[in-house]
C-alpha positions in Angstrom: -29.9 -19.8 -30.1 -26.3 -20.0 -28.1 -24.9 -17.0 -27.5 -21.8 -18.1 -29.4 -23.5 -18.8 -32.5 -25.3 -14.8 -32.1 -21.7 -13.5 -31.6 -20.2 -16.1 -35.1 -23.4 -14.6 -36.7 -22.7 -10.9 -35.5 -18.6 -10.8 -36.6 -19.9 -12.6 -40.2 -22.7 -9.9 -40.9 -20.1 -6.9 -39.9 -17.2 -8.4 -42.1 -19.6 -9.1 -45.1 -21.7 -5.9 -45.3 -17.9 -4.1 -45.1 -16.3 -6.0 -47.1 -19.8 -5.8 -50.0 -19.4 -1.8 -49.7 -15.7 -1.9 -50.1 -16.4 -4.4 -53.7 -19.2 -2.3 -54.9 -17.2 1.0 -53.8 -14.5 0.1 -55.7 -16.4 -0.8 -58.4 -17.7 3.1 -59.0 -13.9 4.9 -58.4 -12.5 5.6 -61.7 -9.0 4.3 -63.4 -7.7 7.7 -62.9 -8.8 7.7 -59.1 -5.5 8.1 -56.8 -5.9 7.0 -53.1 -3.0 9.5 -52.0 -5.1 12.1 -52.5 -7.2 11.4 -49.1 -7.1 15.2 -47.2 -4.7 14.2 -44.0 -7.5 16.1 -41.9 -9.6 12.7 -42.6 -6.5 10.4 -41.3 -6.2 12.7 -38.0 -10.3 12.9 -37.4 -10.4 9.3 -38.8 -7.5 8.4 -35.6 -8.7 10.6 -32.9 -12.6 9.1 -33.5 -11.6 5.8 -33.4 -9.2 6.6 -30.5 -12.2 8.0 -28.3 -14.4 5.1 -29.3 -11.9 2.8 -28.1 -11.8 4.3 -24.6 -15.4 4.3 -24.6 -15.6 0.4 -25.0 -13.3 0.2 -22.8 -15.3 2.0 -20.1 -18.0 0.2 -21.1 -16.7 -3.2 -20.6 -14.5 -2.4 -17.1 -18.0 -1.5 -16.3 -20.2 -4.6 -17.0 -17.1 -6.2 -16.3 -17.4 -5.0 -12.5 -21.5 -5.4 -12.1 -21.0 -9.0 -13.0 -18.2 -9.3 -10.2 -20.1 -7.7 -7.7 -22.9 -10.3 -8.7 -21.1 -13.4 -8.2 -19.4 -11.6 -4.4 -23.1 -11.3 -3.6 -24.2 -14.7 -4.5 -21.1 -15.8 -2.2 -21.7 -13.3 0.6 -25.4 -15.5 0.4 -24.3 -18.4 0.5 -22.0 -18.3 3.1 -24.1 -16.4 5.0 -26.6 -19.4 5.1 -23.8 -21.4 6.2 -22.8 -20.1 8.5 -26.6 -20.4 10.1 -26.7 -24.3 9.7 -23.5 -24.4 11.4 -24.0 -21.6 14.0 -27.4 -23.7 15.1 -25.4 -26.4 16.3 -26.0 -25.8 19.7 -29.7 -25.2 19.7 -31.8 -28.0 20.9 -32.4 -30.8 18.0 -35.6 -30.1 17.3 -34.9 -26.2 16.4 -31.8 -27.0 15.0 -33.1 -29.7 12.5 -36.2 -27.2 11.7 -33.5 -24.4 10.7 -31.3 -26.4 8.8 -34.6 -27.6 7.2 -35.4 -24.2 6.2 -31.9 -23.0 4.6 -31.9 -26.7 2.6 -35.3 -25.8 1.2 -34.1 -22.1 0.4 -30.8 -23.4 -1.4 -32.5 -25.8 -3.3 -35.5 -23.2 -4.1 -32.4 -20.8 -5.3 -31.3 -23.1 -7.4 -33.2 -25.0 -9.1 -36.0 -22.6 -9.8 -35.2 -19.0 -9.2 -32.0 -18.9 -10.7 -33.6 -19.8 -14.1 -36.3 -17.4 -12.8 -33.7 -14.5 -12.8 -32.2 -15.5 -16.0 -35.8 -15.1 -17.6 -37.6 -12.1 -15.9 -34.1 -10.2 -14.6 -35.7 -10.5 -10.9 -36.3 -12.6 -7.8 -39.7 -14.7 -7.2 -41.9 -13.9 -4.1 -41.2 -17.8 -3.1 -37.6 -17.0 -2.2 -39.1 -14.1 -0.3 -41.1 -16.9 1.6 -38.9 -19.2 2.6 -36.6 -16.8 3.4 -39.0 -15.0 5.8 -39.4 -18.8 7.5 -36.1 -19.3 7.8 -36.0 -15.2 9.7 -39.0 -16.3 11.7 -37.5 -19.6 12.8 -34.3 -18.3 13.8 -35.7 -15.1 15.9 -38.9 -16.9 17.2 -36.7 -19.1 19.5 -36.2 -17.8 23.5 -32.4 -18.8 24.0 -32.7 -21.4 27.5 -28.7 -21.2 28.3 -26.1 -18.8 28.3 -24.3 -21.0 25.2 -27.9 -20.6 22.8 -28.1 -17.1 24.1 -24.7 -16.0 23.0 -25.4 -17.8 19.2 -29.0 -15.9 19.2 -27.8 -12.7 18.1 -25.1 -14.1 15.8 -27.2 -16.6 14.1 -29.8 -13.1 13.7 -27.2 -11.2 12.3 -25.9 -13.9 9.2 -29.7 -14.0 8.8 -29.9 -10.4 7.9 -26.6 -10.7 6.0 -28.5 -13.2 3.7 -31.3 -11.1 3.1 -28.9 -7.8 2.2 -26.9 -10.2 -0.5 -30.0 -11.3 -1.8 -31.4 -7.9 -2.6 -27.9 -7.4 -4.4 -28.4 -10.6 -6.0 -31.9 -8.8 -7.3 -30.2 -5.9 -8.3 -27.9 -7.3 -10.4 -30.4 -9.5 -12.0 -31.3 -6.9 -14.5 -29.2 -5.1 -17.5 -27.6 -2.5 -16.0 -26.2 -0.1 -19.5 -29.0 2.8 -20.1 -30.4 2.5 -23.2 -28.7 5.8 -23.7 -25.7 4.1 -23.4 -26.2 2.0 -25.9 -27.8 3.9 -28.2 -24.0 5.9 -28.3 -22.1 2.6 -28.5 -24.4 1.0 -31.8 -23.8 4.8 -33.1 -20.1 4.7 -32.4 -19.7 1.6 -34.6 -21.3 2.7 -37.1 -19.4 6.4 -37.4 -16.1 4.0 -36.9 -16.5 1.6 -39.4 -18.2 4.3 -41.9 -14.6 6.4 -41.5 -13.1 3.7 -42.5 -14.5 4.2 -46.0 -13.1 7.5 -46.2 -9.5 6.4 -46.7 -10.6 4.7 -50.1 -9.5 1.3 -49.3 -9.1 -1.0 -52.5 -9.7 -4.4 -53.0 -6.3 -5.9 -52.4 -6.2 -8.5 -50.0 -4.3 -7.0 -47.3 -6.8 -4.3 -47.4 -9.9 -6.6 -47.3 -8.5 -8.6 -44.3 -7.6 -5.5 -42.3 -11.3 -4.1 -42.9 -12.8 -7.3 -42.3 -11.2 -7.6 -38.9 -11.2 -4.4 -37.4 -15.5 -4.9 -37.9 -15.5 -8.1 -36.6 -13.3 -6.7 -33.4 -15.9 -4.4 -33.0 -19.1 -6.7 -33.3 -16.7 -8.8 -31.1 -16.4 -6.6 -28.3 -20.1 -4.9 -28.8 -21.1 -8.8 -27.9 -18.9 -8.8 -24.9 -20.3 -5.6 -23.5 -24.1 -6.9 -24.1 -23.0 -10.5 -22.6 -22.2 -8.7 -19.3 -24.7 -6.7 -18.7 -26.8 -9.6 -17.6 -24.8 -11.0 -14.6 -27.3 -13.5 -14.6 -28.7 -14.1 -17.9 -26.2 -15.2 -20.9 -22.9 -17.5 -21.3 -20.8 -15.0 -19.6 -23.1 -15.2 -16.1 -22.4 -15.3 -12.3 -23.1 -18.9 -11.6 -24.4 -20.5 -8.2 -21.4 -22.4 -8.0 -21.0 -21.2 -4.0 -24.5 -22.5 -3.2 -23.3 -26.0 -4.8 -19.8 -26.1 -3.3 -21.4 -25.1 0.7 -24.6 -27.1 0.4 -23.8 -29.9 -1.8 -26.8 -32.3 -1.2 -29.0 -29.2 -2.2 -28.1 -30.0 -6.0 -29.5 -33.5 -6.0 
């Protein structure tokens, strides 16, 4: 199911529930009921709870957005390090250079076409990707430089392979959801409390009040969806992409 369809259903459901409860509650209110009798303390508590919940939502959105940004940075660093390995191997003999570049291309192609989907579905890296990276590391480290020029390029190549491994590990850490279950519990309970307190203000069936109640509930549903969507940096609609790999290795996308 499309993420945008999920969002539309969630927002529509939130509006429908709130408006239905409002209409049903209005039918149960007597003609002599005065909405101005709502105690001031209830209005104050509603305002304070709304402010506190807004702060919590803002912190949650900032946290998952930071996680998504970090995940995209790890992809960029991994792709750049691989590009450096491919470029710096130019000083090696043709046989060694071609073998290293073939390892890089095989790894990049696997990440783009196979491992990316594996991360989205499983939330973890694949063993095959680790095997391809190990093969690249062996081909780089096992070669013994024969000239001073090759010797000067050897250690930077080893360092770049280590940078690939480090960035790959960071990508793996960002592949799964980052929000703990207890945080989700607090966000959902807070949303129910925030929306539920609206009914203590004795909403009437006027178009303006119903519109505001519907928009308020839809906004909370949208913000919760936004947190849920950002919570899996590689797995949902607004996610980190393999763009850096495709930009630096255009042949790997074929």
